[in-house]
MARSEMI-987295 format. One line per 4 residues: for each residue x, y, z of C-alpha. Coordinates in nm, 2 decimals, always signed. Example, Ala and Ser with C-alpha at 12.3 -4.5 7.8 and 13.67 -1.06 7.14 Angstrom:
+1.23/-0.45/+0.78  +1.37/-0.11/+0.71;
END
This chain:
+0.00/+0.01/-0.01  +0.27/+0.24/+0.09  +0.46/+0.14/-0.24  +0.15/+0.24/-0.43;
+0.10/+0.57/-0.26  +0.47/+0.66/-0.33  +0.43/+0.58/-0.70  +0.12/+0.78/-0.72;
+0.28/+1.08/-0.54  +0.58/+1.05/-0.79  +0.36/+1.04/-1.07  +0.16/+1.36/-0.96;
+0.49/+1.54/-0.89  +0.61/+1.44/-1.24  +0.30/+1.59/-1.38  +0.34/+1.91/-1.20;
+0.71/+1.95/-1.31  +0.58/+1.88/-1.66  +0.31/+2.15/-1.62  +0.56/+2.42/-1.51;
+0.86/+2.33/-1.72  +0.99/+2.61/-1.91  +1.18/+2.65/-2.23  +1.39/+2.96/-2.30;
+1.54/+3.05/-2.62  +1.78/+3.32/-2.73  +1.74/+3.49/-3.09  +1.76/+3.82/-3.26;
+1.51/+4.01/-3.45  +1.53/+4.27/-3.74  +1.34/+4.61/-3.66  +1.18/+4.81/-3.93;
+1.49/+5.02/-3.98  +1.73/+4.72/-4.01  +1.85/+4.72/-3.64  +1.92/+4.41/-3.48;
+1.74/+4.33/-3.18  +1.84/+4.07/-2.91  +1.53/+3.88/-2.81  +1.45/+3.63/-2.53;
+1.15/+3.37/-2.57  +1.01/+3.18/-2.30  +0.73/+2.92/-2.33  +0.59/+2.63/-2.16;
+0.71/+2.29/-2.26  +0.47/+2.12/-2.50  +0.31/+2.17/-2.84  +0.10/+2.46/-2.78;
-0.05/+2.68/-2.89  +0.00/+2.94/-2.61  -0.13/+3.28/-2.54  +0.12/+3.53/-2.65;
+0.26/+3.81/-2.42  +0.51/+4.09/-2.50  +0.75/+4.15/-2.21  +0.89/+4.52/-2.22;
+1.18/+4.56/-1.97  +1.28/+4.87/-1.78  +1.55/+5.13/-1.87  +1.77/+4.96/-1.61;
+1.84/+4.70/-1.88  +1.80/+4.32/-1.91  +1.94/+4.11/-1.65  +1.87/+3.81/-1.42;
+1.56/+3.97/-1.27  +1.40/+4.03/-1.60  +1.47/+3.67/-1.68  +1.32/+3.53/-1.38;
+1.01/+3.74/-1.46  +1.00/+3.60/-1.81  +1.02/+3.26/-1.67  +0.72/+3.33/-1.42;
+0.50/+3.43/-1.71  +0.60/+3.12/-1.91  +0.52/+2.90/-1.62  +0.18/+3.08/-1.61;
+0.12/+2.94/-1.95  +0.22/+3.22/-2.17  +0.45/+3.23/-2.48  +0.65/+3.54/-2.36;
+0.86/+3.76/-2.62  +1.11/+4.00/-2.45  +1.33/+4.22/-2.70  +1.61/+4.38/-2.54;
+1.55/+4.74/-2.67  +1.88/+4.87/-2.53  +2.19/+4.64/-2.60  +2.12/+4.60/-2.96;
+2.15/+5.00/-3.01  +2.45/+5.03/-2.78  +2.24/+5.20/-2.52  +2.39/+5.21/-2.17;
+2.17/+5.10/-1.87  +1.96/+5.36/-1.71  +1.91/+5.62/-2.00  +1.72/+5.93/-1.90;
+1.60/+6.03/-2.23  +1.37/+5.84/-2.46  +1.50/+5.71/-2.78  +1.21/+5.68/-3.04;
+1.41/+5.44/-3.25  +1.38/+5.17/-2.97  +1.02/+5.16/-3.03  +1.10/+5.00/-3.35;
+1.27/+4.70/-3.15  +0.97/+4.67/-2.92  +0.73/+4.66/-3.21  +0.94/+4.38/-3.38;
+0.90/+4.19/-3.05  +0.50/+4.25/-3.09  +0.51/+4.11/-3.44  +0.71/+3.80/-3.33;
+0.47/+3.74/-3.03  +0.18/+3.76/-3.27  +0.32/+3.55/-3.55  +0.51/+3.29/-3.36;
+0.45/+2.93/-3.47  +0.33/+2.83/-3.11  +0.13/+3.14/-3.04  -0.26/+3.15/-3.04;
-0.38/+3.38/-3.31  -0.52/+3.63/-3.06  -0.45/+3.98/-2.97  -0.13/+3.99/-2.75;
-0.10/+4.08/-2.38  +0.17/+4.34/-2.28  +0.36/+4.35/-1.94  +0.59/+4.60/-1.90;
+0.82/+4.76/-1.59  +0.89/+5.13/-1.54  +0.99/+5.25/-1.87  +0.83/+4.95/-2.04;
+0.46/+5.08/-1.98  +0.55/+5.38/-2.20  +0.63/+5.17/-2.48  +0.32/+4.97/-2.43;
+0.08/+5.27/-2.44  +0.24/+5.38/-2.75  +0.20/+5.07/-2.89  -0.17/+5.04/-2.80;
-0.24/+5.37/-2.94  -0.08/+5.28/-3.28  -0.19/+4.90/-3.29  -0.48/+4.87/-3.08;
-0.63/+4.57/-3.26  -0.32/+4.37/-3.18  -0.32/+4.45/-2.81  -0.56/+4.25/-2.57;
-0.44/+4.41/-2.24  -0.18/+4.58/-2.05  -0.02/+4.52/-1.73  +0.19/+4.82/-1.60;
+0.45/+4.77/-1.31  +0.50/+5.14/-1.18  +0.51/+5.24/-1.54  +0.58/+5.59/-1.71;
+0.26/+5.76/-1.81  +0.45/+6.04/-1.98  +0.71/+6.08/-2.25  +1.02/+6.11/-2.05;
+1.13/+6.36/-2.31  +0.85/+6.59/-2.27  +0.89/+6.94/-2.09  +0.87/+6.97/-1.73;
+0.51/+7.13/-1.71  +0.40/+6.78/-1.89  +0.59/+6.58/-1.66  +0.41/+6.73/-1.34;
+0.05/+6.81/-1.47  -0.03/+6.59/-1.79  -0.04/+6.23/-1.91  +0.09/+6.12/-2.25;
-0.15/+6.20/-2.52  -0.16/+5.81/-2.59  -0.35/+5.76/-2.28  -0.63/+5.95/-2.43;
-0.62/+5.72/-2.75  -0.57/+5.36/-2.63  -0.84/+5.13/-2.54  -0.67/+4.84/-2.41;
-0.77/+4.73/-2.05  -0.50/+4.84/-1.83  -0.38/+4.72/-1.47  -0.15/+4.96/-1.28;
+0.07/+4.80/-1.01  +0.26/+5.03/-0.78  +0.40/+5.07/-0.44  +0.25/+5.33/-0.21;
+0.63/+5.43/-0.14  +0.74/+5.46/-0.50  +0.84/+5.80/-0.64  +0.57/+6.05/-0.59;
+0.57/+6.19/-0.94  +0.53/+5.83/-1.08  +0.23/+5.79/-0.85  +0.08/+6.14/-0.93;
+0.09/+6.07/-1.32  -0.02/+5.71/-1.30  -0.30/+5.82/-1.10  -0.41/+6.08/-1.35;
-0.40/+5.81/-1.63  -0.62/+5.59/-1.43  -0.88/+5.86/-1.41  -0.83/+5.96/-1.77;
-0.87/+5.60/-1.88  -1.20/+5.56/-1.64  -1.36/+5.85/-1.76  -1.33/+5.72/-2.12;
-1.49/+5.39/-2.02  -1.17/+5.18/-2.07  -1.15/+4.91/-1.84  -0.87/+5.00/-1.58;
-0.76/+4.91/-1.22  -0.52/+5.06/-1.00  -0.35/+4.86/-0.74  -0.15/+5.03/-0.47;
+0.06/+4.81/-0.23  +0.09/+4.92/+0.12  +0.46/+4.97/+0.25  +0.60/+4.88/-0.08;
+0.88/+5.08/-0.26  +1.00/+5.10/-0.62  +1.06/+4.79/-0.78  +0.90/+4.60/-0.49;
+0.86/+4.29/-0.70  +1.23/+4.21/-0.74  +1.43/+4.41/-0.48  +1.73/+4.25/-0.33;
+1.65/+4.40/-0.02  +1.27/+4.35/-0.02  +1.09/+4.34/+0.32  +0.83/+4.09/+0.41;
+0.56/+4.30/+0.30  +0.74/+4.37/-0.05  +0.76/+4.00/-0.09  +0.41/+3.92/-0.05;
+0.33/+4.22/-0.26  +0.54/+4.08/-0.54  +0.37/+3.75/-0.51  +0.02/+3.91/-0.53;
+0.12/+4.14/-0.82  +0.23/+3.84/-1.03  -0.12/+3.67/-0.96  -0.32/+3.98/-1.02;
-0.12/+4.03/-1.35  -0.19/+3.67/-1.46  -0.56/+3.71/-1.36  -0.59/+4.02/-1.57;
-0.42/+3.87/-1.88  -0.64/+3.56/-1.85  -0.95/+3.77/-1.84  -0.89/+4.00/-2.12;
-0.71/+3.76/-2.34  -1.03/+3.54/-2.29  -0.84/+3.25/-2.18  -1.00/+2.97/-1.99;
-0.92/+2.87/-1.63  -0.63/+2.64/-1.75  -0.48/+2.92/-1.98  -0.59/+2.78/-2.31;
-0.68/+3.04/-2.59  -1.03/+3.06/-2.70  -1.15/+2.87/-2.99  -1.11/+3.03/-3.34;
END
């Protein structure tokens, strides 16, 4: 009897491992201007198809924290494409200014996510961190039919190159053009300006009837979801944010409870 129980347990564990196994690939893309774009693609093991997500990293650059986030999205069932919009154009980490050419790199990632052989043929979910959501709202305003939903981790809602009055008192014009459902995730102790402009974007979207939620995490600082010095509350906030982001994408990408894409 004990032997049977052990075999059953091992079988269940094996199935769980299979369900969460993730495959990560490195490749390159060509942007519309011919630029070479490094890209990381993470997906669940298996034949697919899988719901497509475009992950847009922050201006801090691509590193192990971003790769870990990518793996988490893949473990949740998504085929996730993450273009590195910095290194291919020799941009140093932490750039202050926004380089519009890098938007072509991110858009090339969107095209790959839409057309990947293992991706469902449905609109793409966008997940961005910090500078990443600015790219997301630009894409959503430009290519709304291709975007199912946006998840913004403490995101820019204004052009970083805009003059000071715009930074302080206005949201980016794209906020008034996009229709993709947006989820804001931000710590209550994040930078004040980021919280103010994000709050204005929330109200602007809600007034226009765009589905929107604004989740504030008590006691959480900037980058609460991957900080090396995260406190107990920030660690919980990080787990909550990952689950809330998953639920948002499942809802607006019209996936079933198992993460399968809707029937054609």
